[in-house]
ChimeraX commands (.cxc) that place a marker at each C-alpha (Angstrom):
marker #1 position 106.80,71.45,107.07 radius 0.5
marker #1 position 107.99,70.52,110.75 radius 0.5
marker #1 position 107.25,67.13,112.80 radius 0.5
marker #1 position 107.17,67.91,116.08 radius 0.5
marker #1 position 109.09,65.09,117.92 radius 0.5
marker #1 position 107.74,62.48,119.66 radius 0.5
marker #1 position 107.06,61.53,122.70 radius 0.5
marker #1 position 108.44,59.13,122.55 radius 0.5
marker #1 position 112.13,60.82,122.50 radius 0.5
marker #1 position 110.68,63.78,124.72 radius 0.5
marker #1 position 110.04,61.07,127.62 radius 0.5
marker #1 position 113.13,60.05,126.85 radius 0.5
marker #1 position 115.22,63.26,127.50 radius 0.5
marker #1 position 113.55,64.50,130.40 radius 0.5
marker #1 position 114.29,61.53,132.37 radius 0.5
marker #1 position 117.59,61.27,131.03 radius 0.5
marker #1 position 118.39,65.17,131.98 radius 0.5
marker #1 position 116.72,64.54,135.37 radius 0.5
marker #1 position 118.74,61.39,135.97 radius 0.5
marker #1 position 121.76,62.72,134.07 radius 0.5
marker #1 position 122.60,58.86,133.16 radius 0.5
marker #1 position 121.24,57.07,129.99 radius 0.5
marker #1 position 121.03,53.81,132.01 radius 0.5
marker #1 position 118.90,55.22,135.78 radius 0.5
marker #1 position 116.24,57.09,132.26 radius 0.5
marker #1 position 116.20,53.42,131.13 radius 0.5
marker #1 position 115.17,51.86,134.38 radius 0.5
marker #1 position 112.15,54.44,135.49 radius 0.5
marker #1 position 111.13,54.28,131.72 radius 0.5
marker #1 position 111.26,50.13,131.73 radius 0.5
marker #1 position 113.38,50.10,128.53 radius 0.5
marker #1 position 116.98,49.25,126.77 radius 0.5
marker #1 position 119.77,52.06,127.57 radius 0.5
marker #1 position 120.75,52.46,123.91 radius 0.5
marker #1 position 116.50,53.56,123.46 radius 0.5
marker #1 position 116.51,56.00,125.65 radius 0.5
marker #1 position 120.31,56.43,123.92 radius 0.5
marker #1 position 118.85,56.26,120.41 radius 0.5
marker #1 position 115.41,58.76,121.51 radius 0.5
marker #1 position 118.00,61.49,122.62 radius 0.5
marker #1 position 120.15,61.39,119.44 radius 0.5
marker #1 position 116.95,61.10,117.54 radius 0.5
marker #1 position 115.64,64.88,119.10 radius 0.5
marker #1 position 118.52,65.92,118.96 radius 0.5
marker #1 position 119.12,65.35,115.17 radius 0.5
marker #1 position 115.09,66.61,114.28 radius 0.5
marker #1 position 115.95,69.83,117.19 radius 0.5
marker #1 position 119.26,70.33,115.17 radius 0.5
marker #1 position 121.14,71.01,118.47 radius 0.5
marker #1 position 123.38,69.33,120.99 radius 0.5
marker #1 position 121.73,68.36,124.01 radius 0.5
marker #1 position 124.29,66.43,126.06 radius 0.5
marker #1 position 127.78,66.09,126.34 radius 0.5
marker #1 position 127.96,62.10,126.70 radius 0.5
marker #1 position 130.85,61.17,129.62 radius 0.5
marker #1 position 130.85,57.34,128.84 radius 0.5
marker #1 position 127.30,55.86,130.36 radius 0.5
marker #1 position 126.88,59.26,131.64 radius 0.5
marker #1 position 125.71,61.73,130.10 radius 0.5
marker #1 position 125.76,65.77,131.13 radius 0.5
marker #1 position 122.90,68.31,130.28 radius 0.5
marker #1 position 124.10,70.48,128.25 radius 0.5
marker #1 position 123.11,74.72,129.16 radius 0.5
marker #1 position 120.55,74.19,125.73 radius 0.5
marker #1 position 118.96,71.05,127.50 radius 0.5
marker #1 position 118.55,71.86,131.39 radius 0.5
marker #1 position 116.91,75.55,130.24 radius 0.5
marker #1 position 114.57,73.38,127.86 radius 0.5
marker #1 position 114.16,70.69,131.18 radius 0.5
marker #1 position 113.82,73.62,133.22 radius 0.5
marker #1 position 111.48,74.95,131.00 radius 0.5
marker #1 position 109.23,71.38,130.76 radius 0.5
marker #1 position 108.95,70.78,134.93 radius 0.5
marker link #1:1,2 radius 0.2
marker link #1:2,3 radius 0.2
marker link #1:3,4 radius 0.2
marker link #1:4,5 radius 0.2
marker link #1:5,6 radius 0.2
marker link #1:6,7 radius 0.2
marker link #1:7,8 radius 0.2
marker link #1:8,9 radius 0.2
marker link #1:9,10 radius 0.2
marker link #1:10,11 radius 0.2
marker link #1:11,12 radius 0.2
marker link #1:12,13 radius 0.2
marker link #1:13,14 radius 0.2
marker link #1:14,15 radius 0.2
marker link #1:15,16 radius 0.2
marker link #1:16,17 radius 0.2
marker link #1:17,18 radius 0.2
marker link #1:18,19 radius 0.2
marker link #1:19,20 radius 0.2
marker link #1:20,21 radius 0.2
marker link #1:21,22 radius 0.2
marker link #1:22,23 radius 0.2
marker link #1:23,24 radius 0.2
marker link #1:24,25 radius 0.2
marker link #1:25,26 radius 0.2
marker link #1:26,27 radius 0.2
marker link #1:27,28 radius 0.2
marker link #1:28,29 radius 0.2
marker link #1:29,30 radius 0.2
marker link #1:30,31 radius 0.2
marker link #1:31,32 radius 0.2
marker link #1:32,33 radius 0.2
marker link #1:33,34 radius 0.2
marker link #1:34,35 radius 0.2
marker link #1:35,36 radius 0.2
marker link #1:36,37 radius 0.2
marker link #1:37,38 radius 0.2
marker link #1:38,39 radius 0.2
marker link #1:39,40 radius 0.2
marker link #1:40,41 radius 0.2
marker link #1:41,42 radius 0.2
marker link #1:42,43 radius 0.2
marker link #1:43,44 radius 0.2
marker link #1:44,45 radius 0.2
marker link #1:45,46 radius 0.2
marker link #1:46,47 radius 0.2
marker link #1:47,48 radius 0.2
marker link #1:48,49 radius 0.2
marker link #1:49,50 radius 0.2
marker link #1:50,51 radius 0.2
marker link #1:51,52 radius 0.2
marker link #1:52,53 radius 0.2
marker link #1:53,54 radius 0.2
marker link #1:54,55 radius 0.2
marker link #1:55,56 radius 0.2
marker link #1:56,57 radius 0.2
marker link #1:57,58 radius 0.2
marker link #1:58,59 radius 0.2
marker link #1:59,60 radius 0.2
marker link #1:60,61 radius 0.2
marker link #1:61,62 radius 0.2
marker link #1:62,63 radius 0.2
marker link #1:63,64 radius 0.2
marker link #1:64,65 radius 0.2
marker link #1:65,66 radius 0.2
marker link #1:66,67 radius 0.2
marker link #1:67,68 radius 0.2
marker link #1:68,69 radius 0.2
marker link #1:69,70 radius 0.2
marker link #1:70,71 radius 0.2
marker link #1:71,72 radius 0.2
marker link #1:72,73 radius 0.2
view
């Protein structure tokens, strides 16, 4: 049986996708950049897909991520 993603990971995903930046997402969520990055990586591993293209401190949502983010809004 598959486990559902944690609410923390989903919040981090949504915020990082909206801001396209782990640092700005972290500031909004009142956590560290690395916490957001870690949650995003855990979600990617759990789902078995890459949600973000990482470019230094910036992240770009890939098409799968963008579609998921539109559905959640």
